[in-house]
C-alpha positions as CSV (number, residue, x, y, z in Angstrom):
1,M,14.8,-1.3,-7.7
2,R,11.1,-0.7,-7.2
3,S,10.0,0.4,-3.8
4,V,7.0,-0.4,-1.6
5,L,5.6,1.5,1.4
6,L,3.9,-1.2,3.6
7,L,1.4,0.0,6.2
8,D,0.1,-2.6,8.6
9,D,-0.3,-2.6,12.4
10,N,0.3,-6.3,12.8
11,L,4.0,-6.6,13.4
12,D,4.3,-10.3,12.6
13,F,2.3,-9.9,9.4
14,R,4.3,-6.8,8.4
15,D,7.6,-8.5,9.0
16,V,6.7,-11.6,7.0
17,L,5.3,-9.5,4.1
18,K,8.3,-7.2,4.1
19,E,10.6,-10.2,3.9
20,L,8.6,-11.7,1.0
21,L,8.6,-8.4,-0.9
22,E,12.3,-8.0,-0.4
23,A,12.9,-11.6,-1.7
24,L,10.9,-10.5,-4.8
25,G,13.3,-7.6,-5.3
26,Y,11.5,-4.7,-3.7
27,Q,12.9,-2.1,-1.4
28,V,10.4,-2.0,1.5
29,E,9.7,0.6,4.1
30,A,7.3,-0.8,6.7
31,L,5.2,1.3,9.1
32,D,2.4,0.6,11.5
33,N,-0.4,3.0,10.6
34,G,-1.7,5.6,8.1
35,L,-0.5,8.6,10.1
36,S,3.0,7.3,9.9
37,G,2.5,6.7,6.2
38,L,1.4,10.3,5.6
39,E,4.4,11.6,7.6
40,Y,6.7,9.4,5.4
41,L,5.2,10.7,2.2
42,Q,5.5,14.3,3.4
43,T,9.1,14.0,4.5
44,H,10.8,11.9,1.8
45,E,11.7,13.3,-1.6
46,T,11.5,9.9,-3.3
47,L,8.0,8.5,-3.3
48,P,7.4,4.7,-3.3
49,D,6.2,3.0,-6.5
50,V,3.5,1.1,-4.6
51,I,1.8,1.5,-1.2
52,I,0.2,-1.6,0.4
53,C,-2.2,-0.4,3.1
54,D,-4.1,-2.3,5.7
55,I,-7.6,-1.0,6.2
56,R,-8.0,-1.5,9.9
57,M,-5.2,0.3,11.8
58,P,-5.0,2.5,14.9
59,D,-4.2,6.3,14.8
60,M,-5.3,6.6,11.1
61,D,-7.1,3.8,9.4
62,G,-6.5,2.8,5.8
63,L,-9.6,4.4,4.4
64,T,-8.7,7.8,5.8
65,F,-5.1,7.3,4.5
66,L,-6.3,6.3,1.0
67,S,-8.5,9.4,0.9
68,R,-5.7,11.7,2.1
69,V,-3.3,10.4,-0.5
70,R,-5.8,10.8,-3.3
71,E,-6.6,14.4,-2.2
72,N,-2.9,15.4,-2.7
73,P,-2.1,16.1,-6.3
74,D,1.6,15.3,-5.7
75,W,0.6,11.8,-4.8
76,A,-2.2,11.3,-7.3
77,N,-0.2,8.8,-9.4
78,L,0.8,6.5,-6.5
79,C,-0.4,3.0,-6.9
80,L,-2.4,2.0,-3.8
81,I,-3.2,-1.6,-2.9
82,A,-5.5,-2.0,0.0
83,S,-5.6,-5.1,2.2
84,S,-7.8,-6.5,4.9
85,G,-9.0,-9.7,6.5
86,T,-12.6,-8.5,6.1
87,K,-14.1,-9.0,2.7
88,D,-16.6,-6.1,3.4
89,D,-13.6,-3.7,3.3
90,R,-13.1,-4.2,-0.5
91,G,-15.8,-1.8,-1.7
92,P,-15.0,1.0,0.7
93,A,-11.3,0.6,-0.1
94,I,-11.9,1.1,-3.8
95,E,-14.3,4.0,-3.2
96,H,-11.6,5.7,-1.1
97,G,-9.0,5.5,-3.9
98,A,-7.4,2.1,-3.8
99,D,-6.3,0.8,-7.2
100,A,-6.6,-2.8,-6.1
101,Y,-7.6,-4.9,-3.1
102,V,-6.1,-8.1,-1.7
103,G,-7.6,-10.1,1.2
104,K,-5.7,-11.5,4.1
105,P,-4.2,-14.0,4.2
106,F,-2.7,-13.0,0.9
107,N,-2.7,-15.1,-2.2
108,I,0.8,-14.4,-3.4
109,G,-0.1,-14.8,-7.0
110,E,-2.8,-12.2,-6.7
111,L,-0.5,-9.8,-4.9
112,R,2.2,-10.3,-7.5
113,A,-0.3,-9.6,-10.3
114,H,-1.3,-6.3,-8.6
115,L,2.3,-5.4,-8.1
116,D,3.0,-6.1,-11.8
117,T,0.0,-4.0,-12.9
118,C,1.2,-1.1,-10.6
119,G,4.7,-1.4,-12.2
120,K,3.3,-1.2,-15.7
121,R,1.2,1.8,-14.8
122,H,4.1,3.5,-13.0
123,S,6.5,3.0,-15.9
124,S,3.9,4.4,-18.4
125,D,3.6,7.6,-16.2
126,D,7.3,8.4,-16.6
């Protein structure tokens, strides 16, 4: 089973997306900010296949999180999908290391396409 680390400070959105991803067959760990996400990556032996990261979060925003993940060679191959309700966040997200960007509200077809691309990339890294 493929795994997703979901980072979003909006509890309702996070719960709905977690439920949707689980229905698609993903194992999901959902946290509320980038700082919690970094702590998760540092303390778990098994890394997620994909990280979906909101850009605008408290404590550590998504751009900082993306940069920190890309700076760590142990996490260099993680597939990062950035998300935001603000279209202006797309460019900075990609500049900070996101492999893909999806706007909110999500287009489920677009999200699934990015997840499939991440899955193909991840399996070719093995």
